[in-house]
Structures are given as C-alpha cells and as structure tokens.
KELO-938470 format. One record per residue: x, y, z of N, C-alpha, C in turn; residue in one letter. Coordinates in steps of 0.1 Angstrom, whole numbers, plus 5000, padded with zeros to 4 digits. Each point is the difference from the previous one (the first is absolute). Layout:
XYZXYZXYZA
...
END
This chain:
805511891425499249925008499150085008M
498749965000499050075008500249985015N
499750115007500249995015498949915005A
500449925010499149915007499250085010V
498749985000499150075009499649905011K
500350055012499749925012498850055007F
499249915007498950045008500550095011P
499150085005500350105010500649945013A
499549885003500549945013501449954998Y
500549974988501449964998500950135002W
499550114994500850125001500150045015I
498849995006500050045014500949925009E
500049864997500849925008501550034998Q
500550024988501450024998500450145003W
499150104998500350135004500050025015D
499449905007500050015015501349945006G
500949954992501349955005500950115003I
500550025012500850115004501549994995P
500650114998501550024998500649914989K
499849865002500749914990499650034986R
498750034998499450024987499650144998C
500550105007499550134999500450064987I
501149954994500450054987499049974989Y
499349895002499049964990499050114997I
499550065011499050104998500550124993R
501350024999500650124994500149974984K
499949884996500149974986498750054992L
500250024987498950034992499049885000R
498750034997499049905001500349874992K
500550024988500349894991501049915006K
501250065004501049925006499649945014K
499250085007499649955013499249874998R
499150004990499149884998500949884996N
501150034992500849894997500749945012M
500450085009500749965013499049915008V
498750065000499049925007499849864994Y
500150004987499849874993501149905004K
501350055000501149925004499849955015I
499650095008499949965014498949905002L
498950024992498949915001500449864996F
500749994989500449874995501049935009L
500950085005501049935009499549975014S
499050085004499549985014498849905001F
499250004990498749935001499949884991F
500750004989499849894990501149895001L
500950025009501149905002500049965015F
499149915004499849965014501349945006P
500849944991501349945005500850105007A
500050124995500750115007499250085010F
498750024996499250085009499649935013A
499949874999499649935012501149925007A
501250024995501149915006500350045015S
499650125003500350045014498950095005D
499549985012498950085005500450075012L
501150084999500450075012499050105004S
500050045013499150095005500050144992Q
501350044997500150124992499449994987Q
500249894993499449994986498549995001R
499549925010498549995001499450135004L
500650075009499550135004500050104988S
501049994992500150094988498849974991W
499849874998498949964991498650045006Q
499849985013498850035006499750154999I
501050085002499850155000499550054986E
500249924990499450034987498550005000G
499449915009498650005002499149924991G
500649954989499249924990499849865005D
498749975003499749875006500449884992V
499850014987500349894991501549974999R
500850115000501449985000500649945013N
499450055011500549945013499649855000I
498849974996499649865000500949924991A
500350054988500849934991501449975005G
500650105006501449995006500049895010L
499050015009500049905011499749864995C
499149994991499749874994501249944993R
500750084992501249954993501149965010Q
500150075011501049965010499749865006Y
498749985003499749875006500249894989V
499650024988500249904990501549984997Q
500850105001501449984998500649925011K
499550025012500549915011499649864998K
498849984995499649864996501049944990F
500350074990500849954989501549985004D
500550085009501449995004500349895011T
499049955006500249895010500449884993Q
501249955004500549874994499149895004K
499649995012499049905005498950075006T
498849984995498850085004499749965014F
500150105009499849975015498950105005S
498949945004498950095006500550065013V
500749925008500550055013500950124998G
500950004991500950124998499250124995S
499049984992499150114995499350065012L
499549925009499250055011500950075010L
501349975000500950075010500550134994R
499850024987500550124993499050115002D
500350105009499150115002499750094988K
501150014992499850094988499049944990E
500049864999499149944991498650025005I
499849985013498650025006499650144997A
500850105003499750144997499650034986Q
500949954991499750024985498749934996A
499849885005498849924997498750085003C
499950055013498850075004499950134993Y
501150074997499950134993499649974986M
500549904994499549974986498549984999A
499549935010498549975000499250135004H
500550075009499350125004499950104989F
501250044994500050104989499349944988F
500149874998499349944988498550015002G
499549995012498650015002499550144998L
500850105005499750144999499950044985V
501049944992500050044986499449904991G
499149925006499449894992499250064988K
499250105002499150054990500750114992D
500850085006500750114993501250045009R
501050064994501150045008499850135007T
500650025012499950115008501450055004Y
500150135001501250065007499550045014I
500649935010499750035014500950115005L
499550125001500950115004500449995014H
499349935009500549995013501349925001E
500449934990501349935000501150094996L
499750134997501150104999500650045013K
499349965011500550025014501049905003D
501350034999501149905003499949945014K
499750095009499949955014498949895002E
498950034993498949905001500449874993F
500650014989500549884992501049925009V
500950075006500949935009499349935012E
499050075005499249935010499349884995W
499450014988499349884994501049884998L
501250044995501049894998500549945013L
499950085010500549945013498949935007A
498750004995498949935006499449914989H
500649894997499549914989498649945003P
499750005013498749945004498850084994E
500350134997499050094994499449944987V
500949964991499649954987499549855002F
500549935009499549865003498550015004E
499750095009498650025005499150054989K
500550104993499150064989499749894989L
501049934997499849894989499149905005V
500149965013499149905005498550055000F
499850135002498750055001499450014986A
500850014989499650004986498950104997H
500250125005499050114998500650134998A
501250014995500750134999499750074987S
500150145001499750084988501050114999G
499750104992501050104997500250105012K
499150005009500150095011500549945013D
500249874999500449925012501250065007T
501150024993501250055006499950145004L
499150084993499950145003499350015014A
499049925002499350005013501049965011V
500849894997500949955010501150115003L
500450074990501050105003499450125008R
498850034997499450115008499949965015D
499649885003500049955014501450005006I
500949954992501449995004500550145004W
499750104992500450135003499450055013M
498749985001499350045012500549945013K
500549874999500549935011501550025002E
500550114995501550025002500949914993G
499549964988500849914991500549875006K
499149955008500249865006498749935003E
499949884996498849925002500549865004L
499349945010500349865003498849945008S
500049875001499049935008498650024995G
499150025009498650034997499850124991V
500950115003499950124992500349984986G
501049914997500349974986498949924993L
499449915007498949924995498850094997H
499850095009498950104998500250084988M
501350054999500350094988499949924987A
500449885000499949924988498549974997L
499249985010498649984998499350124994G
500450125005499450124995500550024985A
501249974997500550014987499349914990A
499749885005499349904991498650054996L
499450085009498650054998500050114989V
501250054996500150104990499549954987S
499849874998499449954988498550024999A
499450045012498650015001499650145005F
500950075007499650135006501150104995R
499650135001500950114998501150005010E
501250044997501150005010499750075013P
499350114999499750085012499049915009D
499149934994499149915008500849895007A
501049954993500849895006500850055012C
500550124999500750065011499150035012L
498850044996499050035011499749885008A
499849884993499749885006501249965009R
501250014995501249975008500050095013Y
499850124999500050095011498949975010D
498849964995498949975009500449885009F
500549894993500349885008501250015008Y
500950084996501250035008499650075013K
499150104999499550075012499249915009R
499149924994499249915007500849905008S
501149954994500949915006500750065012F
500550134998500650075011499150025012A
498750024996499050035011499449875005E
500549884996499649875005498549974997K
499650044989498649984996499849874991K
501149934997499949894991500249875007L
499549894994500249875005501449944997F
500449905008501449954998500349954986P
499049954992500249954987500850104992Q
499850135003500650104991501549994999F
500749975011501549994999500549884994I
499149904996500449884994499950004985T
499450114994499650004986501250014991L
499949924989500950014989499650124991E
500950054992499650124991498749974992P
499949884994498849974992498750015009W
500149965013498950015009499750155003E
501150085002499750145002499450064988F
500349954988499450054988498549975000G
499649885005498549975001499450105010I
500750025011499450095010499850144995L
501050054993500050144995499150024988F
499549894994499150014989498550015005R
499849995013498650025005499450124995G
498650004997499350114994499550105010G
500249985013499550105010500850134999E
499350115003500750135002500849995013Q
501050085001500850005012499350045013L
499150104998499250055012499049895004D
499649924991499149895003500749895008D
501349974996500849915007500250045014L
500350135002500250065013498849995009A
498850024994498849995007499849855004W
500349914991499949865004500949965011A
501250055000500949975012499450055013Q
499450115000499450055013498849925003D
499249974990498849925003500349875006Y
500949934993500349865004500849995013S
500750115004500750005013499049995011S
498850034998499049995011499349865000R
500449914991499449875000501049905006K
499849965012501049925007500249864994K
498949954993500149874994500950004987A
500350124995500750014987501549995003F
500649894997501449975003500749954988K
501350005001500849964988499749864995A
499849915010499849864996498649974994Q
499050095002498749974995499450124992N
500950094996499550134993499149974989A
500449904991499249974988498649945003G
499849955012498749945004499250105007F
500650075010499250105008499750124992V
500850044990499850114992498650004993G
499649874997498749994993498850055008C
500249995013498950045009499850155001S
500950074995499950155000498950054990F
499749924990499150044989498749925002I
498950065004498749935001499649944987P
499549885001499549934988498550044998Y
499850084990498650054997499749994985R
498849964997499550004986499450134997M
499550075010499350134997500550105010K
500050134996500450105009498850055008N
500150105008498950055009498850054993K
500250044987498950054992499449884992Q
500549885002499549894993500549984986G
501150074996500649994987500949885000I
499949914990500749884998501550034998S
500949925005501450014997500349994986V
499149934992500349984986499750124992H
499550115006499750134994501350084998A
501149955005501350064998500150135009G
500450114994500250125007498950055008G
498849974996498850045008499949945014A
500649885001500049935013500850095010F
501150064995500850095009499750144999Y
498750034995499650144999501050084991D
500549934991501050064990501250075006H
500349955012501250055006501349924995K
501150074999501249924997500349895009P
500249884995500149885008501450015007V
500049985013501250005008499849895011S
501149985008499949915011498950055010L
500050135002499050065010498649984995Q
499850014987498749984994499649855001I
501049914998499749865001499549975014Y
500750065010499649975014498650065003V
499750114994498750075003498849934993E
500349974987498949954992499949844999Y
501249945001500049864999500049964985G
499549874998499949954986500149855001G
500249944988500049855000501549964998V
500349884994501349955001501150094994C
499650074989501050094994500550115010G
499050065006500350115010500849945012A
499549895005500749945011501549974997V
500249944988501449964997500850124997S
499550094992500850124997500350085012K
499050015009500250085012501049945009G
499849865003501049935008501450014995A
500149984987501350014994500650145002A
499250104999500550145003500450025014G
499349945010500450015014501349935003F
500249894994501349935003501150074992V
499850064989501050084993500450135009R
498950055006500350125009501049965011A
500049875004500949965011501349944994K
500350024987501349964994500049864996G
498849944997500049864995499550004986I
500849954990499649994987498749924998P
499250044991498749934998499450034986S
499249924995499350034987498849914999Y
499050044992498849924999500149894989T
499349895002499949894990498649964998I
499749934989498649964998499949855003G
498849975005499549865001498749994994Q
499549884997498749994993498850085007P
499650104994498950095006500450075013G
501350025002500550055013501350084998H
500250105008501350075001500749975013C
501249974999500849975012501350094999A
501049985008501250074999501149925007F
501350034996501149935006500850105008V
500749955011500850085008501149925006W
501150075005501249925005499849995015K
500149885005499849985015501350015007G
499949995013501250015009501049894998M
499549894995500949884998500750014987D
499850114992500750014987499249944989G
498949935003499249944989498950104996E
499749994987498950084995498749925001W
498950075005498849935003498850074993K
498949935000498850064993499150055011I
499650134999499050065009498650004994G
499050005008498649994995499949884990N
500649905004500149884991498849915001N
499549944989499049905000500549874993I
500650024989500349884992501449964999Y
501050085005501449955000500750044987G
501349965000500950044989499649954987W
499649874999499849944987498850054993V
499150085007498950064994500150154998W
501250055002500350145000500750044987S
499950134996500650054988500450145003E
501050054992500550135002501350015007G
500650125001501350025006500450154997G
500950055008500450144998501550025004S
500950024990501350035002500949885005G
499649884998500749885004501149974989V
501349995004501049984990499849884991P
499649895006499849874992498550004995W
499949954988498649994994499649865000K
498849975005499549875001498650005006G
499649905007498850005008500050105011S
498950045006500150095011500849955012P
500149875002500849955011501550014998S
500450054988501450014997500750095011I
499250095006500650095010500549925012I
499349905004500449925011501349924997T
500249964987501249934996501250105000A
499750124996501150104998500650035013L
499250035010500650035013500749885007T
499549884997500749895006501449984993R
500050024987501349994993501050105005F
499650135001501050105004500549985014W
499149945009500449985014500749865001N
500149934989500649865001501550004998G
500649895003501549994999500450014985E
501150074998500650014987499250084990G
499150085004499150084991500950104992A
500950075006500750104993500949944989S
500749885003500849944990499149944989E
498849945004499149954990499550114990S
499750115006499550124992501150044990N
501250015005501150044991500249904989L
500049875003500149904989498950024990C
498850025004498950024990500350124991Y
500450115006500250124991501349994992Y
501049935005501249974992499649914988L
499149915002499649914989499350074988S
499450115004499350084989501050084991L
501250015005501150074993500949904992L
499949885003500949904994499649974986A
501050024991499749984986500149854996S
500749925008500249864998498849935008D
499149934992498949935006500449905011P
501149934998500449905010500350075013V
500850115000500350085012498750055006K
499150054992498750055005499349895008A
500049884994499349895007500749965013D
501350005000500849975012499650115011V
500050124997499650115009498649985006L
499149974991498649985004499949885010L
500649894997500049895009500750035013K
501050085000500750045012499150095008E
499250094993499150085007499049925008A
499549894994499049925007500749915011L
501349974998500749925010500250095012K
500350134998500250095011498750035008R
498950014993498750025006499049964990N
499349895003499149934990498750094998A
499850105009498850084998500150124991A
501150004992500250114990499149984988N
498850055001499049984990500550054986Y
500550124998500550044987501049904994P
500849945008501049904995499349884995A
498949965006499249894995499450044987W
499450124999499450044988501050004988Q
501250065003501050014989500649864996M
500249915010500549874997499149924991L
498750015003499049934992499950064986V
500050135000499950074987501149974991K
501249995005501249974992500149854996R
499349915007500249864997498749924996N
498950075001498749934998499949934987T
500550064989499949944987500749874998R
501049985007500749874999499849915011R
499050035009499649915011498849914996M
500149885004498949914998498950035011R
498849964997498950035010500349935013E
500649885000500449935012500950095008K
501050064994501050085007499350135005D
499150054993499350125005499249975012K
499349895000499249965012500949975012L
501249944998500949985011500550145005A
500250094991500450145004498850065008L
498849974996498950065007499949955015M
500449875002500049955013501150075009Q
501150034994501150075007499550145003Q
499350064991499550145002499150005012F
499149905001499149995012500849995013K
501149935000500849985012500750145004E
500350084989500650125003499150115005A
498749984997498950105005498949925007F
500349955012499049925007498850085004P
498849945000498950075005499550114991G
500350004987499750114991499349954987N
498949935001499449944988499650104990P
499750125004499650104990501250034991G
501250015005501250024993500449874991L
499749885006500249884992499250004987W
498750045002499150014989500550104989E
500450115005500550114990501249954993H
501049935007501249964994499749884990F
499149915004499749894991499350054987M
499150095001499250044988500650114992K
500950095007500550114993501549994997R
500749925007501550004999500649874995E
499449895004500649874998500249964985L
499250064992500149974985499449874996G
499049955007499449884996499150034987L
500049904991499150014989498649955003D
499150105004498749965006499149944989W
500450014987499249944990500249855000K
501249965005500349855000500149955014K
500250085010500249965014498749945006A
500249905008498849945007499850075013D
499150095000499850085012499549915012G
499349894997499549925011501149935008Y
501149984993501249945008500950115005S
500050124994500950105004499550085012I
498750045000499450095010500149945014Y
500049875002500249955014501350055007P
501050054992501250055005499750135008L
498950064998499650125007499549975015L
499849885003499649965013501249985009L
499950055012501149985009499849875008D
501049975008500049875007498849985009E
499650125007498949995009498650034993K
500150034987498750034993499350125007E
500750105002499550125007498850064991S
499250085007498950064993500450084988G
501150075002500550094989500549924988A
500749895002500549924989498949924994S
499049965008498949934994499250094991T
499850135004499350094992500750034987D
501350015000500850024988499849884990V
500149885006499949884992498649994994Y
499050025008498649984996499550104989M
500450125001499650104990500749974987R
501249945000500649964987499449874995N
499649915009499349884996498750034993F
499350105006498750044995500150064986C
501150074998500250054986500149894990T
500749895004500149894991498749934998L
499349985011498749935000499050074991A
499950145001499150074992500449994985R
501249984997500549994987499649864994R
500149905009499849864995498649945002D
499250075007498649965001499150114993I
499549964989499350104991498950075007S
499249935008498850065006500350085013D
501350005004500350075013500750144997M
500150044988500650134997499250115007A
500650085009499350115007499249955011G
500049875003499149955011500849935011K
501350004999500849935010501050095006L
499650115007501050095006500549955013P
501250035002500649975014500250145006Y
499150045008500050145005500250005016E
500450115005500350015014498849975009V
498850044995498849995009499449864999K
500349934990499349874998501049884999S
501350035003501049904998499849885009K
499550025012499949895010498949904996N
499150054991498949914996500149974985S
501250014995500249984985499549874995F
500449895005499649874995498549975003F
499650055011498549995003499250074990K
500450124996499350084990500149934986N
501149954997500249934988499149884999W
499949925010499149885001498650054998L
499650115008498650044999499650054986R
501050054993499750044986499649884992Y
500849895001499649884993498749945004Y
499750015013498849955005498850074995Q
500150134998498950094996500050014984Q
501049984994500150014985500549874994N
499249944992500349874994501350014991K
501049935003501250014992500049894989A
500250054988500049904989501349925001D
500049894991501149915001501450064998R
500050104991501350074997500650065012K
499150075008500450075012500549905010V
499249895001500449905010501449944997R
500249974988501449954996501150105003V
499750124996501050115002500350025015Q
498950005008500250025014500949895006T
499749884997500849895005501450004995C
500250044988501350014994500850115007A
499450115004500750115007500549955013V
499149935008500349955013501149894999L
499949924990501049894998501450054996E
500050124994501350064996500650075013K
499150065008500550075012500549925011A
499349895002500349925013501449945000L
500749954990501349955001501050105006P
499950124996500950115005499750045014G
498949955006499650045014500349895010L
500549894996500149885009501050035011L
500850104999500950045011499450115009N
498850034997499350115007498749955005H
500049945012498949935005498750085001E
500050125006498850075002499350034987K
500850054990499450044987499549884993T
500849895000499749884993498749945005A
499850015013498749945006498850084995L
500150134999498950074995499749964985K
501049984992499849964986499449864999F
500549915009499549875000498649995004L
499750085010498650015005499050044989G
500450114993499150054989500049904989F
501149944997500049904989499049885003Y
500049965012499149895004498550055000G
499850135003498650055000499450014986Q
500950054990499450014987499849864993V
500949915003499849864995498849945006L
499750025013498849955006498850074994D
500150134998498850084995499649954986L
501049984991499749974986499849844998W
500649925008499849864998500349954987G
501050054993500449974987501049895000D
499749884994500849885001501450024993Q
499950074989501350024992500950095008Q
499550115007500850085008500549935012L
499249915006500449925011501149904997S
499949944988501049914996501450074998A
499950134995501250074998500650045014R
499050035009500550045014500749885007A
499549884997500649885006501549994996D
500350034987501350004995500950105007V
499450125001500850125007500249975014C
499049955007500149985015501149895002L
500049904992500949895002501550054998S
500150094990501450064998500450095011A
499050085005500450095011500349935013W
499449885003500349935011501449955000L
500549974988501449964999501050115001K
499550134998500950114999500250075014Q
499249975010500150065013500049915011T
500850035010500049925013499250075011D
499450114997499350085010498749925004N
500049955013498849925004498750074999P
499950135003498850074999499550014986T
500950034991499650014986499549864994L
500849905004499749864995498649965006R
499750035012498749975005498950074993E
500250134996499050084993499849944986K
501149964994499949944986499349875001M
500249925010499249875001498550035003A
499750115007498650045002499450034987E
500650084992499550044987499949874991V
501049925001500049874993498849915003G
499650005012498849925004498750054992L
499950134999498950064993500149964985K
501250014995500249964986499649864997V
500549915009499749864999498549975000A
499350075009498649985001499350044987A
500450114994499550054988500249904988Q
501249945001500449904989499449875003L
499549975012499449885004501049884998Q
501350035004501149904998500549965013D
499749875004500349955013501550005003K
500849964989501449995001500650145004K
499650104993500550145003499550045014I
498749965003499550045013500849945012L
500449874998500849935010501450075001M
500650044989501350065000500050135008R
499050084997499950135008499649985014Y
499149905002499649985014501249955009A
500849924994501249965008501050115002E
500150094990500950115001499450105011A
498750025000499450095009500149955014H
499849875002500049945013501450015006A
501050004991501450005005500450145006G
499150104998500450135005499050055011Y
499149915004499150045011500549965013R
END
C-alpha cells in the first residue's frame, strides 16, 4: 500500500500535539503517514464522535492545531449534532446553552477566515492566548458581527493582548478588536500603531465621548481612516482651539474648518487636481490652508471628527460629496449634507450590506431589546441542516428583534420561491414596520431582496408601498423616481426626457406639462400618458398629498388635449375612484377634474353628477 501524503498543515497540526502523540513523530515516514490517516478519519470524518462533546480541553486541543477550516468544521458539527439530538426542538434551550453560542460564533469566524483558502494561525499555538479566547466568547461574537475578519485578525489581537498584560476588557477590548478587524486592510504594524495612537489620545482626554460607546465594527471604521497619525495629532491640536467644535455638532462645525474655494491664490482651479494644492501631499493641514469644494470639505471634516475618536467616512450624492459620522445620541448622521439618505450612495466597513442608510438601522438594532439573542438565532440558522429548524430560528430572530436585517434577507431568500406575490407584499409591509423612517432601505429590500418577478409584477400598484404614512419627502422621492422609471418605459416619447432629479423634483409635474405644451404630443403619446396616470392613481388613494399631485396633472393634460375619447375614459376611471376612497379632499379633487371632463364631453348628465359631488365637499 502506498503511503498517504498529507498537506503540510495536517502534519504541522498533528505534530504540534504534545506528549500524547509524541511517539508518532518517532515512527518512520510511511507508518507515520498511516497513523495520520487513521487519526484524520476518526477525528474529522465521523462527526458523531468528533462533535459529540465540546469540552474546553478538546476545543483547546483542536484550536492549538491552528487550521481554520478544521476548527470551523468541528464547531459546526458540534452545533449540528446538538440540533439533531434534541428530542423537542427548543430555541430557548439553545439560547441558554453557552457552549452552543461559543461554537456557533467560532464556526462562523474561522469559516470566514478560511473562506478562500485554509490558513494555519500560528498565534493559536499560544495556549494561554487560546484559554483567554475561550474564556471570552464575546470576542468571536463581536468579530462575527463585524464580518470583516482575515488571516491576521487574531495575530493583531494577540499582539495587543500581550502588550496589555494579557488582559483586555471594556473599551480596551473593543478597541483591540477594531484594530484587529482593520488587519484585512492594513499591515499588522499599522493596526497596532492606530491602536496606540487612540489609546494615548484617550488617556490624554483628547477624544469626544462617542469614543467610549463604539462597537468593534465602529472602531474598525475609525481605524480605517486614511490620515497619517501625525496629521491626526495636528488636527487634535488645531480643533482644540475651536470652541464651537463639540461632540454634539462635530460633523457640522468640522466643515467650517475647510474654506470653500474654486480657485487657489494663484487662480488655479480646484479641478486641476494636484496643481490646486501646489502638488503638496494632501493632508488635513493642507485642506485647512488651501480649501476646496465639497470633496475637500467632506474629506477634511471627516478627518477632523476621526481625530477626535468619532468614526466617519465619505459618501456620494448627486454631483456632491458628503460624509457620515456618529453623533452623541448614538445615531449616524450626514455631514455636509444636501440631499439626504435616499439620494446617497457608498459606504465603508459597514457589516450589513444595503442602502447607505443601513448604518442607521444597524445601530438601532444593536442597541435594541433582544439584539444579542436575535443575532445568535440568525447565526445558528445558518448552521442548521434542517430547513424547518432554520426557518424557526430566523423567525425567532425577528421575534426577538425585528430590526435584524440579515435575518430578513435570509428568511426571504429561503422562502421566496414558494411565496405568492401577495405574501411577499404583505412581508414588505411588515419590513417597513420593522425599519420605520428608512425608505431608502425599503427600496433596496423591495428591489434587491424580496424576489418579486419584475417582468410580471405591476410596479404601479407595488411602488406606493414605498410611501410612508406622512408621505415624507424622502419616501416621496423614492416612490417618484421608481414611478418615473415605469413612465419612461411606458411612454415611448418620454425615454430620456422624464428625469426625477434632486434639483428639479419640486417642479416635476410642472416641467412635464410644459413639455407637452411646447411639443405637440401625438395620439399614441396622449393615450400612453393617460394610461400611466390611470394605472398609478388607484395605488395612491391612501396617500393624499401624492394622489392630489397626480390628479392635478391628470386634469391638466386632459384639459390641454381636449380629447373626447380620453375624457370618456377618464369619466369611467374617476367614477370608480370616487367609490374606492372616502377621503373628502381626494373626492373633491376628483369631482373638480370630473367637471372638466364633463365639459369636454358636453354631457349635462355627467356634468350634474360631478357638480353635485363637488358641491358636497365645498
């Protein structure tokens, strides 16, 4: 029989086991490889034995091997075995089992680290460090939630742990985890330097109070800032002389530090790039000296708040650069803002992926009731081999905290194929309730996650779900830009001519009407336009402000064209809408449009009907 050849990391793992297996290393290579094969089969290919017990000694032994995929496999098998051995599946008992929680998060952490290739983490050869990790299960919980770990994450954490006398807790632990997370983007030495800088700044009381409230993923965003450390130190000294620069308004006042200039003192345009800054390396000090436009203002202000220990990053808005930062109230806000969340794009280091406003939902989730249990249910569901148990866990995650966005994503992903459109829309309504005041996220979920068949779905009846009860400006913008996409598709002459843009949105219907006044619309376009409005209005009857705008424009184009066939069709629609709504304001507007329709049709009977209806609401 030929000797079995094992990868180096297998040999390293088993050769690293002390005393118990010391005799293996004394065997000849051929026999030693056979022993390795037996150990491999008994330990890793038979989960009923390997995962039946997860004692600290056994887990520690496995971790010290350092192979991330093996550690992930053992922990995953342990959780799945627990699922299988429960006589009655009880989420409550799972949540009370600390070993299950620990195994769950370790399975996900090491699975993420070994997602692309396997690694041997030599820092896990340190038994004392491993014991500390196992005694602090929150480490893996926080790292998994941040979803940004790499092969150097634990190495950086161990280095900081060693520097801090082999003990970390509270803000110091969160800082260390944040620095470790940044190892996916920076060299380990640079991660340690960031940690040291902010630790020293904190000790010298140079940071704003937000600093001590940060979660590890937020520290990760803070430590990813692009400024040099000496630049941050300069910014701390500079801003300390600005009395108006305070924790509660840092993201707003920070913008005033950078002069808004289109040209420098030599008359060189900011659009000339490096020449505007006399080809000097761009820094916060250079931004203050030279100024710039929105990009410089936002990047500079974000840098100043980072210097004070507040995480921040830039985002894009139409023709504009803004940035986000964490306020004293724990909420993330937009600095140098013009157009708001629903017109923004971009993000940096946020654990949940979605619209830019996802970061506001994330912090509210983690600060909400039952967040930790909800989070554990979600991650346990990803390890469940039984789809029924996975669904039970996902539903429990949302029951514990409805703002668990990943749980929503996974629940829909697992069930969308067998859900009817009606059920999906009902789920969409529940999603809105779970994330109030976040229409940008509603839009993202509806279009990217809900699984609607947009080739068959009626967007005119679905998109009104994006409007909130008060028809806020943000929700109206989200609805209108999606309506306009449908209108451009269904009105052949309007392709490329009907934008809903931030600078012209308030005059949208006015501009649309002016286009028809200045450009003669053929009959096809007239019919298509009325058809679009007639499809849109039924879904808007519960949204007074938006429906009034549509009804007003509908009446204007009917009056402009004076087309009797279109007016006759309008009479049918208006009569039906009057029966569908009890809103007196909308009914009055419908009667007003109906009077114009009756005049065009020259029908006294219809005229009297709308006249009576209109008089009843005056």
